[in-house]
N, C-alpha and C positions, 0 to 999 in steps of 0.2 A: 504494500500500500504506500502511496506517495504522500509525503507530508512536507510540502514546500515551506510552510512557516516554521516548522521545527528546524529545517536546514538553514533558513535565514537567521533564526535566533542563534543557532550554533556558530554560524559565520561571524555574527556580531560579538559573541563571547570570545572567539578566537582572535579577532582583530583587537579587542580590548586587551587580551593577554599579551599580544605582540607589542602593543603600544607600551604596556608596563615593562616588558622585557627591554624594549628600546631605551626607555628611561633609565633602567638599571645599568645598561652598558655605556650610555653617554653621560650619565650623571646630570641629566637635565633637571633643573630646579623648577618646581611648580609653586607659584606664589599666588595666593588668593587674598586680596586686600593686603593686610600686613602679616599674614600667616604663611609660613613656608610649610608645604606638605612634606612630611618625612619620607625618606627613601624606603623604609620598611613597609609602607603602604603599597608600594609596587611589588614587593615580594608576595604579599597577600593577594594582590590583583592578578599576578601571574598564575598562582596556584588555583585560585577560585575560578578565574576565567578559563584556564585550560581544562580543569575538571568539569566545569559546566558544559563547555563545548564538547568534550568527549562523551559525556552522558547524553547530551541531546543528539549527537550523531548516532549513538547506540539506539536511542529510542526511535529515531527516524528510520533506521534500518530494520527495526523490530527485533533486535538482538536481545536475548534474555540470558540470565545466568549471572554468575559472579564476575 
């Protein structure tokens, strides 16, 4: 069964994880107002984004199991 919106959501999470990975390699500083976002947030973003993307890909394919 085809699930295009699940694939699209998976792609968005993958792109988000890649952006966080880029930030980690280039040490790009993110400043919002007077606050600097710490680099550890990108570590969390890479892990969460990659896991969510992987899980959505599995769901879109219909793969079951551990």
